[in-house]
C-alpha positions as CSV (number, residue, x, y, z in Angstrom):
1,M,0.1,-0.1,0.0
2,K,1.2,3.5,-0.7
3,K,0.9,6.3,2.0
4,A,0.3,9.8,0.5
5,D,2.8,12.6,1.3
6,T,1.4,14.0,4.7
7,T,3.5,17.3,4.7
8,A,1.3,20.0,6.0
9,V,-0.1,22.2,3.4
10,A,0.1,26.1,3.8
11,A,-3.0,27.6,5.1
12,S,-5.2,29.6,2.6
13,T,-7.9,32.2,3.5
14,P,-11.4,31.3,2.0
15,A,-12.4,33.9,-0.4
16,S,-16.0,33.7,0.9
17,K,-17.5,32.5,4.0
18,G,-20.4,31.0,2.0
19,A,-18.2,28.9,-0.2
20,V,-19.3,25.6,1.1
21,R,-23.0,26.4,0.4
22,G,-22.5,26.2,-3.3
23,V,-19.8,25.6,-5.9
24,R,-18.4,29.0,-7.1
25,Q,-17.9,29.8,-10.7
26,A,-14.4,28.8,-11.7
27,V,-12.6,27.7,-14.8
28,A,-12.6,24.1,-13.3
29,I,-13.5,22.3,-10.0
30,P,-10.4,21.6,-8.1
31,T,-9.1,18.1,-8.3
32,F,-6.9,16.7,-5.5
33,A,-5.6,13.3,-4.1
34,L,-6.0,14.7,-0.6
35,Y,-7.3,18.2,-0.2
36,G,-4.7,20.6,-1.3
37,E,-2.2,18.0,-2.8
38,T,-1.8,17.4,-6.4
39,A,-3.6,14.2,-7.8
40,T,-1.5,11.4,-9.6
41,P,-3.3,9.4,-12.4
42,G,-3.7,5.9,-11.4
43,Q,-2.7,6.6,-7.7
44,E,-3.1,3.6,-5.3
45,M,-3.8,4.8,-1.8
46,L,-4.9,4.0,1.6
47,H,-4.8,7.1,3.8
48,I,-6.5,8.1,7.0
49,E,-6.0,11.4,9.0
50,E,-8.0,13.3,11.7
51,V,-10.4,15.8,10.5
52,Q,-8.6,18.4,12.5
53,S,-5.2,17.8,10.9
54,R,-6.0,19.4,7.6
55,S,-9.3,21.4,8.1
56,R,-7.8,23.4,10.9
57,L,-5.2,24.7,8.4
58,Y,-8.0,25.9,6.2
59,H,-10.1,27.6,9.0
60,W,-12.3,24.6,9.3
61,E,-13.4,24.9,5.8
62,I,-12.7,22.5,2.9
63,E,-13.9,24.1,-0.2
64,P,-15.7,22.1,-3.1
65,H,-13.4,19.9,-4.9
66,V,-13.4,16.4,-6.5
67,H,-11.2,13.3,-6.4
68,H,-10.9,11.0,-9.5
69,G,-10.4,7.3,-8.9
70,L,-10.3,7.7,-5.1
71,Y,-13.2,7.0,-2.5
72,Q,-13.5,8.8,0.7
73,V,-15.4,8.4,4.0
74,L,-15.6,11.3,6.3
75,W,-16.4,10.1,9.9
76,V,-17.7,12.8,12.2
77,Q,-17.7,11.5,15.8
78,Q,-18.4,14.6,17.7
79,G,-19.1,18.2,16.3
80,G,-20.9,19.0,13.1
81,A,-20.5,20.2,9.4
82,E,-22.1,21.8,6.6
83,V,-21.8,19.3,3.8
84,V,-21.9,19.7,0.0
85,L,-22.3,16.6,-2.1
86,D,-23.0,17.7,-5.7
87,E,-26.4,19.5,-5.6
88,W,-27.2,18.2,-2.1
89,R,-26.6,20.6,0.8
90,E,-27.2,19.8,4.5
91,E,-25.9,20.3,8.1
92,V,-25.1,17.1,9.9
93,Q,-24.1,16.3,13.5
94,G,-21.9,13.5,14.7
95,P,-21.9,10.5,14.8
96,T,-22.2,10.6,11.0
97,A,-20.4,8.9,8.1
98,I,-20.5,11.0,4.8
99,V,-19.7,8.7,1.8
100,V,-18.0,10.3,-1.3
101,P,-17.5,8.2,-4.5
102,P,-15.0,9.3,-7.1
103,G,-16.1,12.2,-9.2
104,V,-18.6,13.7,-6.7
105,V,-18.1,17.4,-5.9
106,H,-17.9,17.8,-2.2
107,G,-17.0,20.4,0.5
108,F,-17.3,20.9,4.1
109,R,-17.4,23.6,6.7
110,F,-16.8,22.0,10.2
111,A,-17.7,23.4,13.5
112,P,-14.5,24.2,15.3
113,D,-12.8,21.2,17.2
114,T,-15.0,18.7,15.2
115,D,-13.5,15.3,16.0
116,G,-13.4,12.6,13.4
117,M,-11.5,10.9,10.6
118,V,-11.1,11.2,6.9
119,L,-10.4,7.8,5.2
120,T,-9.2,7.8,1.5
121,L,-9.0,4.6,-0.5
122,S,-8.5,3.4,-4.0
123,A,-10.9,0.7,-5.4
124,R,-8.2,-1.7,-6.3
125,F,-6.7,-1.8,-2.9
126,L,-10.1,-2.9,-1.4
127,V,-11.2,-5.5,-3.9
128,E,-7.8,-7.3,-4.6
129,G,-7.1,-10.8,-3.1
130,E,-9.4,-13.1,-1.5
131,F,-12.1,-10.5,-0.4
132,Q,-15.0,-10.9,-2.7
133,S,-17.6,-10.2,0.0
134,V,-15.9,-7.1,0.9
135,G,-15.7,-6.0,-2.6
136,E,-19.4,-6.4,-2.9
137,A,-19.8,-4.3,0.3
138,F,-17.5,-1.8,-1.2
139,R,-19.6,-1.5,-4.4
140,A,-22.8,-1.2,-2.4
141,L,-21.5,1.5,-0.1
142,F,-20.0,3.8,-2.9
143,S,-22.8,3.3,-5.4
144,A,-23.9,6.8,-4.6
145,P,-22.9,9.7,-2.4
146,G,-24.7,9.9,0.9
147,V,-24.9,10.5,4.7
148,L,-25.3,7.7,7.4
149,C,-26.5,9.1,10.7
150,F,-26.1,7.3,13.9
151,T,-27.2,7.9,17.6
152,P,-24.5,8.1,20.2
153,Q,-26.1,5.2,22.0
154,E,-26.0,2.9,19.1
155,G,-23.6,0.0,19.2
156,P,-22.7,0.5,15.4
157,A,-21.5,3.9,16.0
158,A,-19.2,2.9,18.9
159,R,-17.9,0.0,16.8
160,L,-17.1,2.2,13.8
161,D,-15.4,4.8,15.9
162,A,-13.2,2.1,17.4
163,L,-12.2,0.7,13.9
164,F,-11.5,4.3,12.7
165,R,-9.2,4.9,15.7
166,E,-7.4,1.6,15.5
167,L,-6.9,2.1,11.7
168,S,-5.5,5.5,12.4
169,A,-3.1,4.2,15.0
170,E,-2.0,1.4,12.8
171,F,-1.4,3.7,9.9
172,V,1.3,5.8,11.7
173,L,3.3,2.9,13.0
174,P,6.8,2.3,11.5
175,G,6.5,-0.2,8.7
176,A,2.8,0.2,8.2
177,A,3.2,0.2,4.5
178,E,4.4,-3.5,4.5
179,S,1.9,-4.6,7.0
180,P,-1.6,-6.0,6.1
181,V,-3.2,-4.9,9.3
182,A,-4.2,-1.5,8.0
183,G,-5.7,-3.0,5.0
184,W,-7.9,-5.6,7.2
185,L,-9.1,-2.7,9.3
186,A,-9.9,-0.5,6.3
187,R,-11.9,-3.5,4.9
188,A,-13.7,-3.8,8.3
189,V,-14.7,-0.2,8.2
190,V,-16.1,-0.6,4.8
191,W,-18.0,-3.7,5.7
192,R,-19.5,-2.0,8.8
193,L,-20.5,1.0,6.8
194,A,-22.1,-1.0,4.1
195,Q,-24.1,-3.1,6.8
196,S,-25.4,0.0,8.3
197,S,-26.3,1.5,4.9
198,A,-28.3,-1.7,3.9
199,Q,-30.1,-1.7,7.4
200,G,-31.0,2.0,7.0
201,R,-32.5,1.4,3.6
202,Q,-34.6,-1.5,5.0
203,V,-35.8,0.6,7.9
204,Q,-36.7,3.5,5.5
205,G,-38.6,1.0,3.4
206,K,-40.6,-0.2,6.2
207,R,-41.2,3.3,7.4
208,A,-42.4,4.4,3.9
209,H,-44.8,1.3,3.8
210,R,-46.2,2.2,7.2
211,H,-46.6,5.9,6.3
212,Q,-48.4,4.9,3.1
213,A,-50.8,2.6,5.0
214,L,-51.6,5.6,7.6
215,L,-52.2,7.9,4.6
216,I,-54.7,5.5,3.1
217,R,-56.4,5.0,6.6
218,F,-56.7,8.7,6.8
219,Q,-58.2,9.1,3.4
220,L,-60.8,6.6,4.2
221,L,-61.7,8.3,7.3
222,V,-61.9,11.6,5.4
223,E,-64.3,9.9,2.9
224,Q,-66.5,8.7,5.7
225,H,-66.6,11.7,7.8
226,F,-65.7,14.9,5.8
227,L,-69.5,16.0,5.8
228,E,-69.3,16.0,9.6
229,H,-66.6,18.4,9.7
230,W,-64.4,16.4,12.0
231,P,-61.6,18.5,13.5
232,L,-58.0,17.3,12.7
233,E,-57.7,16.2,16.3
234,R,-60.4,13.6,15.9
235,Y,-58.8,12.2,12.7
236,A,-55.5,12.0,14.4
237,S,-56.9,10.2,17.4
238,H,-58.4,7.7,15.4
239,L,-55.2,7.0,13.7
240,G,-53.3,6.9,17.0
241,L,-51.2,10.0,15.9
242,S,-50.8,13.5,17.3
243,T,-52.1,16.2,15.1
244,P,-48.7,17.7,14.3
245,R,-47.5,14.2,13.3
246,L,-50.6,13.6,11.1
247,N,-49.9,16.9,9.3
248,R,-46.1,16.0,8.9
249,L,-47.1,12.6,7.4
250,V,-49.7,13.9,4.9
251,R,-47.3,16.7,4.0
252,A,-44.5,14.4,3.3
253,E,-46.6,12.0,1.3
254,R,-48.8,14.5,-0.6
255,G,-47.2,17.9,-0.2
256,R,-50.0,19.5,1.6
257,S,-51.3,19.8,5.0
258,A,-53.9,17.3,6.4
259,L,-56.6,20.1,6.5
260,E,-55.9,20.9,3.1
261,L,-56.7,17.4,2.0
262,V,-59.9,17.5,4.0
263,H,-61.0,20.9,2.4
264,E,-60.2,19.4,-1.1
265,R,-62.6,16.7,-0.6
266,L,-65.3,19.0,0.8
267,T,-64.8,21.4,-2.1
268,R,-65.0,18.6,-4.6
269,E,-68.3,17.3,-3.2
270,A,-69.7,20.9,-3.3
271,C,-68.7,21.4,-7.0
272,R,-70.4,18.0,-7.7
273,R,-73.7,18.9,-6.1
274,L,-73.8,22.6,-7.3
275,V,-73.6,21.1,-10.9
276,Y,-75.9,17.9,-10.6
277,I,-78.3,18.8,-8.0
278,A,-81.0,21.5,-8.6
279,A,-81.3,22.8,-5.1
280,P,-80.7,26.3,-3.8
281,A,-77.1,26.7,-2.7
282,A,-78.3,27.5,0.9
283,N,-79.9,24.1,1.0
284,L,-76.7,22.4,-0.3
285,A,-74.6,24.1,2.3
286,I,-76.7,22.6,5.0
287,E,-76.3,19.2,3.4
288,L,-72.5,19.7,3.2
289,G,-72.3,20.4,7.0
290,F,-72.3,24.2,6.9
291,D,-74.6,25.8,9.5
292,D,-74.2,29.1,8.0
293,P,-74.8,29.4,4.1
294,A,-72.9,32.7,4.0
295,Y,-69.9,30.9,5.6
296,F,-70.1,28.0,2.9
297,S,-70.2,30.8,0.1
298,R,-67.0,32.4,1.6
299,F,-65.4,29.0,2.0
300,F,-66.3,28.0,-1.6
301,K,-65.1,31.3,-3.1
302,R,-61.8,31.0,-1.2
303,R,-61.2,27.5,-2.5
304,T,-62.4,28.0,-6.3
305,G,-62.3,31.7,-6.9
306,M,-65.9,31.8,-7.6
307,S,-69.3,32.1,-5.6
308,P,-71.5,29.1,-5.7
309,H,-73.9,31.0,-8.0
310,R,-71.1,31.9,-10.5
311,Y,-69.8,28.3,-10.4
312,R,-73.2,26.9,-11.3
313,Q,-73.5,29.5,-14.3
314,A,-70.0,28.6,-15.6
315,H,-70.8,24.9,-15.6
316,G,-74.2,25.4,-17.3
317,A,-76.3,24.7,-14.2
318,Q,-79.3,26.6,-13.0
319,D,-80.0,27.9,-9.5
């Protein structure tokens, strides 16, 4: 294995405090081996360093750049960072693993004194030899950029941190370039991360299925009770949810609030009856659950832009 030159790079002052929030216009996106170090075509590498060792030199800001042929995992144990991965931008808090495949533009602004590790690998190093299962884990983990979040109490976070620390300690030992131990530990890190990523996808899939089932139950309740003008609290109670959680679920799945969904159904029914039932709008208002016809008219106009009378005229119906 080949260690990269770890000579300290002179500090540079960022031209803009907001650099990490977007890739600035430039002739080209900078390409490095390690940040600030010239890339070598076909370079083989296993390298690990503390987040602080390089980011502190750059005032905790690593501006957007790219690696070709090199894979990185940024492990944030404690502290936080603003992260850019291509067009994706987010703030993360440790413990978190940030996965960066080759060719993905990435940048970071770390909270001062953030504690973590940066692991840089070449694909050939990890998949060579008798490690087919690790190679499969490697391909799965780096199939796309992403962020794996952990809770401090979780066993996986503690095990991953221990592996990163052990790998870091092994990396700086004399003769480490000839030792297979660092390679074994790097493979263990990739294996654990791929395992956590797969488990996370399973949890997200189950959660999405559960959310979809709750949304269908909510829609069925709306269909049964919208004419009774149930308050949202009653819908939420029947679903075993709080009102804020019901709103979050509906907004995530349908892009609108739960109340908006109820009002859409009520408006659709009002439109239908105004067109197909030849009864005064005031009578229809009562049938639709409105005690005050004037309030129904205001509600309907707010929803459609027309009064009930104008809506009937526009659709060829008579009062």
